[in-house]
DOPA-398145 format. One record per residue: x, y, z of N, C-alpha, C in turn; residue in three letters. Coordinates in steps of 0.02 Angstrom, whole numbers, plus 32768, in hexadecimal, padded with zeros to 4 digits. Atoms other than C-alpha are relative to their C-alpha. Example, Ala and Ser with C-alpha at 12.3 -4.5 7.8 and 13.67 -1.06 7.14 Angstrom:
# DOPA-398145
802D7FC5800082677F1F8186802D803C8000ALA
7FD67FC57FFD82AC7FCB81657FD980378025SER
***
This chain:
# DOPA-398145
80267F9F7FF17FFE80097FF5801B801B7FF0MET
7FD97FBF7FF8804480A87FDB7FE180348031SER
80177FC07FC9804C815080397FD080387FDFSER
80177FD08034801481AD7FA47FBA801E8003SER
8053800D7FF67F4A81AA7FAC800A802A8037PRO
80187FF67FC97F6081E8806D804580537FF5PHE
7FDD7FD4800F7FFF826980477FC3805B7FD2PHE
80167FCC803D7F7782B87F987FD180108037TYR
80457FE37FCE7ECC82C7803B8037803A7FF9GLY
80037FD27FE47F4883328097801680327FCFILE
80067FBB802E7F8083BE7FFF7FB080067FEDALA
801A8019802B7EC983997FB87FC7802E8047ASP
801A7FEA7FCA7E9483DF8060802180528015PHE
7FD77FCA7FEE7F13846280897FF080487FADLEU
7FEE7FE080397EF084B47FCF7F8F80028003THR
804F7FB080117E2784C37FF5801E80218046TRP
801A7FC67FDD7E3C850380A9801D80368009THR
7FEA7FC980197EC3858980607FEF80017FD2PHE
800A7FD1803F7E6985AE7FB87FF580558016GLY
7FFE7FB97FE57E1C864A801B802280327FF9PHE
7FD77FB67FED7EC786A77FFA7FEB800D7FB6PHE
7FFB7FCC80657E9A869E7F337FC1804B8003ASP
805D7FD07FF37DD387017F6B8051806B8003VAL
7FDC7FEA7FD57E5E87747FE1802280377FD1VAL
7FBA7FBE80337EE587AC7F5B8034800B8047GLY
7FDC7FE47FFC7F31880D7F8D7FE8805C8044ASN
802B7FD97FBB7EAA887D7FE780198017803FLYS
7FB67FFD7FCB7F1E88678099801A802C8022PHE
7FAA7FFA80047FB8887D80677FD6805D8007ASN
80207FA580107F64894480167FF080158052TYR
802C7FE97FDB7EEF894F80BA805C8014804DSER
7FC27FE87FD97FAB892F812C800D801F7FF7VAL
7FD87FCD8028800589A280DA7FE0804F801BILE
80187FCD7FF27F928A2480E67FE080228046VAL
7FD7800E7FAD7F798A0B81AD80538015801DLEU
7FA27FC77FC980198A2581D9801480417FD5GLY
7FC77FC68004803F8ABE81597FCB8027803EPHE
80297FE67FC47FA08B0281DD8014800E8047ILE
7FEA7FBE7FCB7FEB8AFC827B804B80027FFDGLY
7FD17FC97FFD80848B1E82427FF8802D8005LEU
80267FAD800A802E8BCE82117FE57FF88042PHE
80147FF97FAE7FF18BBE82B580287FF88030TYR
7FD380057FED80788B898312802980407FF9TRP
7FD57FDB800480E48C0182D17FEB80648002LEU
80197FE27FD8806B8C8F82FC7FDC7FFE8059ASN
7FE17FFD7FC5805F8C78839380357FEE802ETHR
7FB27FE8800181188C8083A58001803B800AGLN
7FEC7F85801F81178D2183507FD380288041ARG
80267FD17FD8809B8D5783E380157FF48045LYS
7FF080197FF880ED8D0F844C8040802B802BLEU
7FC07FE0800481928D50842D7FE2806A8023SER
80147FC17FEF813A8DF884297FFB801C8031ALA
800A7FDA7FDE80FE8E2B84B9803C7FEB804FLYS
7FD6800B7FD5819A8DC085068046804A7FEEALA
7FD17FBB802081FC8E4A84B17FEA804B801BGLU
80257FDC7FF581768ECC84F18008800C805BLYS
801C800F7FB4818D8E8D85C28077800C8013GLU
7FD880127FE3824A8E8D8592802A7FD0801FGLY
800D803E7FE1826A8DEF85BD80127FC97FAFLYS
7FDC8022803D82B18DBC85208046803D7FE2LEU
7FCD7FD17FCE837B8DD38516800B80067FC2LYS
***
């Protein structure tokens, strides 16, 4: 008896299981990139405000 049907069965199951990646495509990747840039701009804006506050209070050397 050969083990090929067993491994082909596992391969077919995994192909079926991860088939939703074809539907998702690059949408997930693009959304992660956009969220990363939004977070970057939020962080830079917060850092700018905190640096201005520290400079105004004389705590920035």
